[in-house]
Legacy VTK file of the C-alpha trace (Angstrom):
# vtk DataFile Version 3.0
C-alpha trace
ASCII
DATASET POLYDATA
POINTS 46 float
97.774 117.521 108.041
101.020 117.244 106.062
102.127 114.172 104.167
105.562 113.550 102.740
106.155 112.735 99.101
107.045 109.152 100.072
103.840 108.735 102.077
101.742 109.902 99.139
103.575 107.603 96.730
103.096 104.670 99.111
99.364 105.401 99.419
98.984 105.528 95.630
100.578 102.094 95.296
98.745 100.486 98.233
95.300 101.757 97.207
95.799 101.122 93.466
94.956 104.730 92.587
94.049 105.144 88.906
93.953 108.946 88.524
95.109 111.911 90.576
93.290 115.219 90.324
95.330 118.345 91.013
93.580 121.646 91.750
95.389 124.984 91.774
94.939 128.672 90.985
96.561 130.238 87.931
98.310 133.620 87.993
94.949 135.354 87.429
93.367 133.664 90.459
91.164 131.280 88.475
90.885 127.728 89.705
92.300 125.097 87.375
92.101 121.299 87.543
94.149 118.613 85.866
94.083 114.832 86.145
97.266 112.802 85.904
98.150 109.135 85.934
100.008 107.750 88.988
103.164 107.295 86.871
103.292 111.078 86.362
103.139 111.875 90.080
106.916 111.962 90.730
107.284 114.543 87.965
104.383 116.565 89.410
106.212 116.714 92.763
109.211 118.268 91.019
LINES 1 47
46 0 1 2 3 4 5 6 7 8 9 10 11 12 13 14 15 16 17 18 19 20 21 22 23 24 25 26 27 28 29 30 31 32 33 34 35 36 37 38 39 40 41 42 43 44 45
């Protein structure tokens, strides 16, 4: 299922999300995780 940036931002506000955990693979294929605050989410989308 795909969500738009606006839908995600709306969900964060409506559900009073405190932290967002991002999971991704680095260039070596190792999984990395980072937690960000909701205020940092627009920058993460960029």
